[in-house]
Every structure is written in structure tokens, then in C-alpha cells.
N, C-alpha and C positions, 0 to 999 in steps of 0.2 A: 554461462547458462546456471538454470535453473534446474534440475529434476526433483520430482518429488515421487517417490515409490510408497504406494500404500500407505499415506498418512492416514493416521487414526490420534484423536484428541478426548479423555475423556478425560470430565471433572468428577470431584466429588461434591456435592450438595449438600451445604448446612441446611437446619433445620428450616429457617426464613428463607433461604432460599428456596426450598422444594413448597415450602407454604406460596410463596408467591410464583412459582412455577406449576401448580395446584397440579403436583405429582407425591407419590409417594415411594418413586424411585430415587433414592440416591445420587445416583451416578446417570452424568449426563455425557452423550456422545455430541460434539462440536462438531468434529471432523470423522469422518467414517470412511476410509478405505481410498481417499483421495488421490490419484494420480494424475503429474502433469510436468510436463516440458517447457521452457521459454525459453529463447535464445537470443544473444546479443544480436542490437539494430531491429528491435521491435518491440511493440508494448501491447504485452501480455492485458490482458483487464479479466479480473475475477467480479461477475457479475450476480449479486443475489440480494434478497431480502435482508431486512437487518435480522441477526441471529442464525443466518444460514451458515455460519464458519467463515467468512472471509477473512474478517480479522485474525481471529485464531490460528489461520493456515499461515498469515505473513507473519505472526508474533512468532511461529515455529520457524518460519524461515528465516528471520532477523534473529534467532537465538535467546529470543526472550522468554519462549517456554520451550519447556522439552515436551515433545511428542510422546504418547503413550506406546506407538507401532509406528513401522516405519523407518523409512531412510529420506533423506534430504541434504540434495548435492547442492553446494554454490559454490561454480569456477570452481568444480572437483574437490573442495574440500567437504566432507562431511559433516554438518552442524553439531550433532554432541560427541563428535570426535575433535573435531578441529574449530572451537567456536572463536576463537581470537582471531584464526586466519578468514574466517567466514566476515567478521566484523570488519575487518580492514580494506573486504573487497565491497561492501554494501553501505547507501544511503537510505535509512532508515525514518520513515518521517508518519505520527500517528496523532491525531486530535487527543489520543489519551496521555499523553507525554508532552507536557508543557514546557518552555524555559523557564528558569526561576525568575520571577516577576520585578524580583531588587536589582539585578543586573542591565545595564545597556546592550543592545545589540551587540555593538562594538566588543563589549568584553565579550559574551557568550561565542562570538564570533572565533574571537581570537582564543577563549577557554576549548573549546572544542578540535580546533587546528593544531593544537599545542599536544593535544592529547591524543591525534593520530597522528602525531611524530609531522608532521607538514613543517618543511624548511619556510622560516622566514619571509624570504626573498616571494616564496610560492606562496605562502599565504596573505602577503601583502597583495599577491597578484588576483589571487581568486577572491578578495574581498572588495576589490576595485571592480572585476568584471560582472559578480553578483550582485554587487551594492546596485552600482548601476542597472543593470538589465531590470531587477526589482523595483527601481528606485526608492530605495532606503537610506541614500545617503547623506538625506536632511534629516534621518531619525537615527541616526545611528547611534547618538548619544543619549537617544531617550531611554529611561529603563524600561524593560517588555511590558509592565501591566501598564503603563503610558499610552501603549500603541493599539490603534483601533484593531477591529477583527481582523480585517484585511490585510494589515501592514504586520499583524506579530503573524500571520499564517507566511506572509513573504519571509520574513525575519528567519522562522521559522525554517522553512527549505533551503533558504541559504545556508544557514551553519549544519543542515545535515549534509551540503553537498560542498563542504569546506576542504574535505579529501580528493576530492574528485573521483568520485568512486565508479568503478565499471558498472555497478549492477545498484538502480535504485528502484526502490520500494517506497509506495506511496499508499496509507488508507485513506479513501475518501479524501484527497487532496482538495478540491474545491467546497467540501461540504460548509453551509454556511458564508459563503463567498459571494458578493455581487459579481453580476454580470461582466463587468470592466475588467476585475482582479481575476475573477476565474477565469476568462478569457488568456490572461497573461501566465499566468500558471500552466494552462494546456498547451499552450502554446511553446512552453519551455520543456515540457516534457518532449514534445514533438522534437525540438533541439536535439536535447538529449539521445531520442533516437539514431537522428540522422547524424549524430558526430559518432555513432558504433555502441551505443551504452544500450544495456538492456534495463526496459522497464517496465513494472509491475505495479499496477495498482489494482484497489478496490473499489466498486464504485456502485452504487442503484440507482445513478442519474441515467437513463438509457440511450439519451441524447448525446452525453458525454461520451459515453461508449461507441457508441456508432460512428463519430467522429473521429476519433484521437487511437482507438485500438485496432493491432492490426488484428489479433484474434482472442478471441473470448472465450473463456470458461463459466459458466453459470453452473453455481451452485447453490442445491437448495434441501434443507436439512443434514448440509455437513457431506452430502454426497454432489458427486457434480454429473449433473445429468444431460448437457449439451457443451461441446467445446469446437470451435474452427474460427475460420474468415465468417464476418457478418453473411457474406451470400449462400455461405454453405448453412450458416445456421436457419436463415431464412428461407431455404429450400429444402430442408430437413421439417421444417414445422408448417410449410407451407402459409406463412403469415406475408405480409408486407412492410413490415420494418420492424425493431429488435425488442420496444415494446412488445407488439402484438403476441411476436414470438415467447418473448418471456412468462406471458400469462398464457400461453399453450402448453410449453412444457409445466406451468406452477398448474396448471387444471390437469394434465397429465400424473402427475408424479401425488398429488394431494387428494385427486380422484373427486375433484370438487366444480361445479360450474359457476364461473365468475360471469 
């Protein structure tokens, strides 16, 4: 289970960042008093525009950055007090963290497997299963830099799942992928859910969230403005689909006519 209580993350901007953001305030609140709960056997989707705070939230959950305020529990472990135990429980994928381009898929898989203390026999079995599913057997000995975008993404997913984690955290898992590769990724997320895993993803692709997420949290300007199953969000906003619901929530938040 993931439980977030009153998460706030504030960044200090340098002069260049302040100029780019057209602000004189050196402090930027990326996540503002966010609370949510996600449980095993579900896909929880964080939905929002670019800059909403989705990636920051996932990085806080994954112990990559420290919250400014609030608490996050992952499988009962608080991320700031027990970061090593949290990392044992999760697999985290984000486009900002790349596999070393000079090494092969095979090497990177084994390297991270041993880093997670996966026994050799289990490591071999995991490689067989994941390489077979994602169709990367024939590319296993190629360097990461030689792979296509889609194949590189599938290799990264395989590597982050090497230790068979109970909780899978994917930041924009299908971003930039062709429709066939994206479908393979979302089908695997459903498989993980059916296996009893907790999957939490961020996305700005409405149709993707509609199809695979059991529950959705909508974040705008770092704050959660709606949460629930698709039907509940549609009922709350009076919308016909998630895209219309999102724009209604956005309009209410920003006070703008779209």
C-alpha cells in the first residue's frame, strides 16, 4: 500500500529559473498538501497537465527527492526514515533516468538484479520471462544506445522489474511510444495488477487513464482536485468522458473559459 499524508514539496529557484518562470518568487511549490492512498491489486493513475506535480510526487514516493513536509508510507515503511526498505519494495521507471547507453540490455539486467540481491537462478528465470514478454531476446546483447525508442523503453521496464517488486511506479510509461508498443506496456501493467501488485502511474493521456486505471487522482498546480473511479469523476463533473471532466476541473481551478 502507498499512503501519502499532506505531502508538500517546495523548490528553491535560481535566477535563471525565476526568469524562465517569469516570477520574482524564489520558491516554487511543486506539490501542495497532497494526500492519497493506493492499495494492492489496483492501478492508480495520477492525471494532470505538464508541471502539475505528478513526477515530483512519484519521485518523493520513490525516495529520489525528499519531501518538504508530510509523510509517505510504502508497504508500511516511511520514505524518509526507511528509504532502503522502500527501495526493496518498489520498481520505479521514469524517462528522466536512463540506462547507461554503453552497456547491453543483458548486462544492465544482470547488474541491477545483483544490486537487488536477486539469486542467480531467480535472475535467470526473471530474464527469460521478461525478455520473452517484451520481445527483447534478439536485442539482449545490443548496447542501449543502439535500440529504438520503443525497444529502449521495454528494456528499461524489464530492468526496473528485475526484482519482482510488490509496488510498481511508472512515470509516463507510454510517452513517445508507438501504438503497438504502448499497448504491450499497458497490457503488462494490467497483468501486474491481476497478479496482486500495486501499480501507480502518472499520465496526461486521458484515453490511457480511462482504459487501465481503477482509480484516478487529478492534480492541478500541485493540488488534488478530484479523486475516484472513472464513473465517480464523471458524475461529479457532469462530463461524458475523462477529457471533458479534466477540462471542467481545470476551468474551475483556473477560473478560465476553455
